[in-house]
Wavefront OBJ file of the C-alpha trace (Angstrom):
o trace
v -39.520 10.502 -27.639
v -36.607 8.118 -27.685
v -36.385 4.784 -25.936
v -33.721 6.330 -23.738
v -36.038 9.561 -23.087
v -39.125 7.024 -22.262
v -36.606 5.572 -19.714
v -35.636 8.665 -18.134
v -39.116 9.631 -17.796
v -39.758 6.220 -16.331
v -37.190 6.739 -13.479
v -39.025 10.289 -12.649
v -42.318 8.620 -12.350
v -41.895 8.238 -8.459
v -38.764 10.547 -7.556
v -38.955 9.977 -3.595
v -38.467 6.204 -4.255
v -35.947 6.655 -7.083
v -33.753 9.022 -4.874
v -34.001 6.883 -1.861
v -32.835 3.733 -4.205
v -30.089 5.485 -5.567
v -28.777 6.764 -2.039
v -29.155 2.929 -1.056
v -27.172 1.908 -3.980
v -24.703 4.720 -3.168
v -24.214 3.662 0.648
v -23.684 -0.263 -0.801
v -21.088 0.796 -3.219
v -19.359 3.153 -0.803
v -19.182 -0.055 1.791
v -17.916 -2.145 -1.048
v -15.279 0.159 -2.025
v -14.253 0.648 1.357
v -13.958 -2.861 2.351
v -12.106 -3.971 -0.858
v -9.560 -1.000 -0.528
v -9.131 -2.245 3.143
v -8.105 -5.583 1.776
v -6.017 -4.174 -1.033
v -4.250 -1.930 1.590
v -3.488 -5.093 3.829
v -2.062 -6.792 1.042
v 0.045 -4.009 -0.242
v 3.112 -5.085 1.448
v 2.998 -8.331 0.152
v 2.252 -7.404 -3.510
v 5.076 -4.777 -3.414
v 7.791 -6.530 -1.328
v 11.128 -6.363 -2.614
v 12.198 -9.843 -4.068
v 15.753 -9.004 -3.967
v 15.932 -8.384 -0.353
v 16.142 -11.399 2.137
v 15.224 -11.881 5.547
v 16.972 -14.492 7.803
v 15.112 -15.268 11.051
v 15.074 -18.162 13.782
v 13.995 -21.343 12.139
v 11.744 -22.037 14.911
v 9.866 -18.663 15.140
v 10.254 -14.923 14.274
v 10.150 -14.092 17.792
v 13.020 -15.970 18.781
v 16.411 -14.262 18.427
v 19.592 -14.967 16.566
v 23.130 -14.569 17.958
v 24.743 -11.349 16.577
v 27.771 -13.309 15.316
v 25.747 -14.753 12.512
v 25.964 -11.420 10.851
v 29.569 -12.140 10.300
v 28.865 -14.524 7.656
v 27.275 -11.657 5.412
v 28.552 -8.081 4.829
v 31.097 -7.719 2.045
v 34.654 -9.029 2.298
v 33.840 -10.486 5.566
v 30.878 -12.652 4.079
v 30.873 -16.223 2.738
v 27.646 -16.135 1.143
v 28.028 -15.635 -2.734
v 25.458 -13.295 -4.197
v 25.093 -11.132 -1.016
v 25.535 -7.521 -1.698
v 24.642 -5.681 1.294
v 23.405 -6.944 4.822
v 22.230 -5.716 8.179
v 20.496 -6.419 11.248
v 17.399 -5.180 13.233
v 15.705 -6.060 16.464
v 11.879 -5.507 17.309
v 12.153 -3.299 20.540
v 8.145 -2.778 21.224
v 8.118 0.562 22.733
v 5.359 2.895 23.237
v 4.616 6.555 23.536
v 4.846 7.487 27.192
v 1.754 9.113 27.581
v -0.173 7.687 24.453
v 0.299 4.058 24.848
v -2.783 2.912 22.933
v -1.348 4.120 19.620
v 1.026 1.541 18.097
v 3.882 1.916 15.813
v 6.695 -0.311 14.639
v 9.951 0.578 16.429
v 13.504 -1.109 15.607
v 17.074 -1.296 17.285
v 19.137 -1.597 13.908
v 22.628 -1.672 12.523
v 23.762 2.126 12.210
v 26.359 1.112 9.440
v 24.393 -0.584 6.806
v 20.593 -0.301 7.815
v 19.826 2.413 5.139
v 22.135 0.497 2.610
v 19.905 -2.359 2.677
v 16.654 -0.462 3.054
v 17.333 1.981 0.239
v 13.284 2.662 -0.215
v 13.531 4.724 3.057
v 15.005 8.127 1.715
v 16.771 10.210 4.501
v 18.541 13.512 3.859
v 22.311 12.914 4.092
v 22.881 15.634 6.696
v 20.210 13.872 8.966
v 21.530 10.479 8.360
v 25.162 11.889 9.376
v 23.721 13.239 12.709
v 21.563 9.978 13.414
v 24.914 8.152 12.999
v 26.796 10.354 15.442
v 24.419 10.008 18.310
v 24.049 7.233 20.324
v 20.722 8.055 21.369
v 19.373 9.256 17.965
v 16.378 7.953 16.185
v 15.063 8.238 12.551
v 11.380 8.477 12.374
v 8.956 8.263 9.416
v 6.971 11.075 7.971
v 3.664 9.849 8.885
v 4.911 9.056 12.722
v 6.104 12.639 12.662
v 2.774 13.894 11.629
v 0.874 11.482 13.904
v 2.983 12.847 17.211
v 3.919 16.095 15.959
v 7.466 15.389 16.117
v 10.253 17.462 14.460
v 14.151 16.973 13.971
v 15.678 17.967 17.348
v 12.987 16.928 19.537
v 13.646 14.434 22.744
v 11.247 11.334 22.871
v 10.671 8.949 25.625
v 9.590 5.556 24.906
v 8.291 3.173 27.484
v 9.654 -0.575 26.994
v 7.603 -3.656 27.131
v 9.864 -6.154 25.833
v 12.921 -4.433 27.274
v 11.286 -2.410 30.430
v 12.202 0.985 31.478
v 12.063 4.453 29.964
v 14.329 4.930 27.103
v 15.309 8.404 25.995
v 15.906 9.365 22.307
v 16.451 12.502 19.990
v 14.959 12.791 16.781
v 17.837 13.097 14.241
v 16.208 12.522 10.877
v 12.809 11.733 9.184
v 12.570 9.197 6.293
v 10.325 9.390 3.148
v 9.277 6.037 1.679
v 9.725 5.661 -1.998
v 7.835 2.463 -2.344
v 4.125 1.304 -1.501
v 5.363 -1.591 0.865
v 7.346 0.754 3.187
v 5.637 1.407 6.578
v 5.838 5.012 6.908
v 5.324 5.493 10.817
v 8.483 3.445 11.805
v 10.892 4.602 14.984
v 14.464 3.260 14.080
v 17.086 3.923 16.626
v 20.873 2.257 17.324
v 21.001 -1.125 18.305
v 24.232 -0.681 20.277
v 22.085 1.973 22.427
v 19.779 -0.999 23.297
v 22.526 -3.763 23.786
v 24.603 -1.729 26.186
v 21.842 -1.060 28.682
v 20.458 -4.991 28.707
v 21.274 -7.351 31.277
v 24.368 -9.414 30.090
v 22.624 -12.666 29.776
v 20.338 -10.673 27.237
v 23.175 -8.952 25.068
v 24.448 -9.569 21.640
v 21.320 -10.868 20.226
v 19.482 -9.637 17.226
v 15.807 -10.399 15.738
v 16.738 -10.946 12.090
v 19.060 -10.214 9.532
v 18.176 -8.462 6.273
v 20.397 -8.658 3.159
v 20.186 -7.892 -0.555
v 21.166 -9.993 -3.568
v 22.720 -9.098 -6.772
v 19.791 -10.285 -8.784
v 16.144 -11.124 -7.740
v 16.625 -14.268 -9.893
v 18.843 -15.866 -7.472
v 17.050 -14.996 -4.291
v 16.120 -18.660 -3.743
v 19.466 -20.203 -4.430
v 21.259 -17.426 -2.102
v 18.336 -18.263 0.494
v 19.388 -21.721 0.476
v 23.217 -21.081 0.782
v 22.569 -18.756 3.685
v 20.537 -21.488 5.735
v 23.124 -24.126 4.782
v 25.869 -22.107 6.762
v 23.735 -22.649 9.659
v 22.871 -26.205 9.727
v 25.747 -27.422 12.142
v 25.035 -24.586 14.392
v 22.593 -24.715 17.624
v 20.062 -22.221 16.391
v 19.361 -23.017 12.561
v 17.909 -20.207 10.232
v 15.163 -19.762 7.770
v 15.782 -17.453 4.709
v 13.207 -16.010 2.321
v 12.459 -12.854 0.159
v 10.851 -9.773 1.823
v 7.965 -10.499 -0.636
v 7.537 -14.116 0.543
v 7.736 -13.311 4.485
v 5.084 -10.571 3.889
v 2.973 -13.160 2.343
v 3.520 -15.539 5.127
v 2.710 -13.011 7.823
v -0.335 -12.248 5.762
v -1.388 -15.634 5.699
v -2.213 -15.556 9.576
v -4.994 -13.020 8.527
v -6.166 -14.889 5.762
v -9.585 -15.858 7.615
v -10.293 -12.201 8.150
v -9.572 -11.324 4.405
v -11.657 -14.219 3.215
v -14.464 -12.897 5.612
v -14.306 -9.387 4.403
v -14.436 -10.715 0.687
v -17.532 -12.495 1.647
v -19.307 -9.272 3.279
v -18.354 -7.522 0.161
v -20.326 -9.668 -1.952
v -23.176 -9.855 0.272
v -23.635 -6.201 0.364
v -23.743 -6.152 -3.422
v -26.158 -8.826 -3.219
v -28.463 -6.952 -0.855
v -28.045 -4.099 -3.157
v -29.365 -6.158 -6.020
v -32.348 -7.415 -3.907
v -33.105 -3.717 -3.115
v -32.940 -2.797 -6.814
v -35.084 -5.545 -8.173
v -37.961 -4.997 -5.471
v -37.828 -1.167 -6.504
v -38.072 -2.045 -10.182
v -40.902 -4.556 -9.639
v -42.883 -2.051 -7.872
v -42.533 0.403 -10.440
v -43.188 -2.209 -13.200
v -46.760 -2.923 -11.326
v -47.535 0.754 -11.252
v -47.194 1.298 -14.749
v -48.750 -1.670 -16.011
v -51.434 0.475 -17.399
v -48.822 2.747 -19.233
v -46.787 -0.562 -20.736
v -50.515 -1.649 -22.054
v -50.972 1.535 -23.795
v -47.332 1.567 -25.353
v -48.044 -2.084 -26.585
v -51.320 -0.952 -28.036
v -49.725 1.899 -29.678
v -47.339 -0.713 -31.665
v -44.271 -1.061 -29.033
v -42.922 -4.554 -29.138
v -42.573 -6.621 -26.048
v -38.672 -6.231 -26.448
v -38.907 -2.435 -26.290
v -40.877 -2.822 -23.005
v -38.212 -5.276 -21.438
v -35.543 -2.551 -22.517
v -37.194 0.288 -20.886
v -37.473 -1.856 -17.510
v -33.743 -3.042 -17.732
v -32.535 0.550 -18.932
v -34.502 2.075 -15.767
v -32.478 -0.446 -13.550
v -29.261 0.194 -15.183
v -29.781 3.951 -15.109
v -30.481 3.709 -11.546
v -27.312 1.474 -10.697
v -25.021 3.626 -12.514
v -26.348 6.710 -10.795
v -26.146 5.398 -7.229
v -22.771 3.746 -8.418
v -21.492 6.993 -9.402
v -22.572 8.693 -6.206
v -21.200 6.062 -4.071
v -17.934 6.787 -5.805
v -18.104 10.462 -5.606
v -18.686 10.096 -1.732
v -16.058 7.329 -1.517
v -13.048 9.227 -2.901
v -13.050 12.239 -0.307
v -14.123 9.894 2.612
v -11.504 7.415 1.993
v -8.648 9.278 0.314
v -8.734 12.092 2.544
v -10.483 10.763 5.651
v -9.976 7.439 6.653
v -7.086 6.538 4.411
v -5.016 9.174 5.979
v -6.052 8.464 9.527
v -5.023 4.684 8.989
v -1.533 5.656 6.956
v -0.786 8.051 10.330
v -2.013 5.831 13.035
v -1.852 2.247 11.888
v 1.078 2.400 9.201
v 2.425 -0.900 10.028
v -0.787 -2.718 8.676
v -1.749 0.066 6.295
v 1.219 1.720 4.840
v -0.440 2.979 1.590
v -4.377 3.380 1.797
v -5.968 4.533 -1.345
v -8.615 3.502 -3.673
v -7.062 1.262 -6.519
v -8.570 2.289 -9.988
v -9.312 -1.384 -10.350
v -11.747 -1.432 -7.382
v -13.676 1.561 -8.619
v -14.045 0.238 -11.927
v -15.275 -3.038 -10.356
v -17.963 -1.219 -8.087
v -19.369 0.974 -10.981
v -19.419 -2.428 -13.003
v -21.082 -4.372 -10.338
v -23.566 -1.344 -9.871
v -24.556 -1.659 -13.592
v -24.316 -5.396 -13.933
v -26.346 -6.361 -10.810
v -28.862 -3.781 -11.677
v -29.453 -5.106 -15.091
v -29.924 -8.720 -13.348
v -32.142 -7.504 -10.923
v -34.398 -5.885 -13.653
v -34.381 -9.198 -15.469
v -37.531 -10.670 -13.784
v -39.738 -7.606 -13.836
v -38.510 -7.182 -17.469
v -39.600 -10.622 -18.358
v -42.949 -10.468 -16.900
v -43.476 -7.007 -18.409
v -42.883 -8.657 -21.691
v -45.892 -11.151 -21.113
v -48.335 -8.591 -20.583
v -51.751 -8.932 -22.276
v -52.854 -5.718 -23.700
v -56.267 -5.905 -22.657
v -55.615 -7.114 -19.237
v -52.630 -4.430 -18.686
v -55.325 -1.817 -19.964
v -58.056 -3.152 -17.380
v -55.570 -3.309 -14.413
v -55.446 -0.697 -12.036
v -52.205 0.441 -10.764
l 1 2 3 4 5 6 7 8 9 10 11 12 13 14 15 16 17 18 19 20 21 22 23 24 25 26 27 28 29 30 31 32 33 34 35 36 37 38 39 40 41 42 43 44 45 46 47 48 49 50 51 52 53 54 55 56 57 58 59 60 61 62 63 64 65 66 67 68 69 70 71 72 73 74 75 76 77 78 79 80 81 82 83 84 85 86 87 88 89 90 91 92 93 94 95 96 97 98 99 100 101 102 103 104 105 106 107 108 109 110 111 112 113 114 115 116 117 118 119 120 121 122 123 124 125 126 127 128 129 130 131 132 133 134 135 136 137 138 139 140 141 142 143 144 145 146 147 148 149 150 151 152 153 154 155 156 157 158 159 160 161 162 163 164 165 166 167 168 169 170 171 172 173 174 175 176 177 178 179 180 181 182 183 184 185 186 187 188 189 190 191 192 193 194 195 196 197 198 199 200 201 202 203 204 205 206 207 208 209 210 211 212 213 214 215 216 217 218 219 220 221 222 223 224 225 226 227 228 229 230 231 232 233 234 235 236 237 238 239 240 241 242 243 244 245 246 247 248 249 250 251 252 253 254 255 256 257 258 259 260 261 262 263 264 265 266 267 268 269 270 271 272 273 274 275 276 277 278 279 280 281 282 283 284 285 286 287 288 289 290 291 292 293 294 295 296 297 298 299 300 301 302 303 304 305 306 307 308 309 310 311 312 313 314 315 316 317 318 319 320 321 322 323 324 325 326 327 328 329 330 331 332 333 334 335 336 337 338 339 340 341 342 343 344 345 346 347 348 349 350 351 352 353 354 355 356 357 358 359 360 361 362 363 364 365 366 367 368 369 370 371 372 373 374 375 376 377 378 379 380 381 382 383 384 385 386 387 388 389 390 391 392
């Protein structure tokens, strides 16, 4: 019988308690993985946002518009901004599904000519893109949105406006596929001209923001400064930053929530460690006589400590492995797919990062070893005679 064999035998001393402890660890690991995956998915847009794509917004606040004429400072030979390769504009619409108003999805009125030149990480089949450009009421939607509402190319869709009241009718002309993790796969995109021509005169010719690409990500800061300088003398000043920087700024509004989730995930692991420590301590007390026999047979205190720590680590790894086995189908195919399809604006890509899985398994083993530390230390201090005389 080897030390490892004795450790495994010790685990089977009380199978019911061992199974319940493993299940408890598995649930803790599952919760940890879900929370950490949620945080990672929330931060994905900031992590993978383009550094060579800039967003120009109203300096006061994002929700205030810009005059459409500002766009004339950008695109191609019309532009005055050195370093800008493509530019486009867009406007938040704020529409909702006519019969499922509780289901949120992003919807924008955009520049028909150049929007997909700037956002090349949204792949649209050429024939669908051409059909969209020809249809004043045409719309292009993300693959996740198409699945969420069971929409197909050719369908007629009505959105109810909130910022722009009324019923707005569209024809689905295309479905885009995201080629980067940072892209929301559930957007609804239509012609800005269709929106503009149906607005009251005092609300026309205004846009939400200007998006532009630069010839080098290294020049993004300098180009941003040059863009804002162009409008310093205008009534409405601008603020320009990279897409990645803007995503991080938006994410900053949720920093308190992310911080709270971080703390909750650590508390869950701490609770798991306490449960393991209590279970291992109970096992050590029950096997005091057995350890006394082992010491009498010539085993050293370090061997006893190895048994106890080995038992704890084994239970931790079993629970951690089981938790991951449950987490992958539940998160990857269940929760993750639901969030991507229904909350793609916040969770464009929801999948367990490999580093989170490795961290969870590592924590399970490490915290189990720490939890076994005190019972192991006490076991090494057992007196052979007292241990043999003690009743479990």
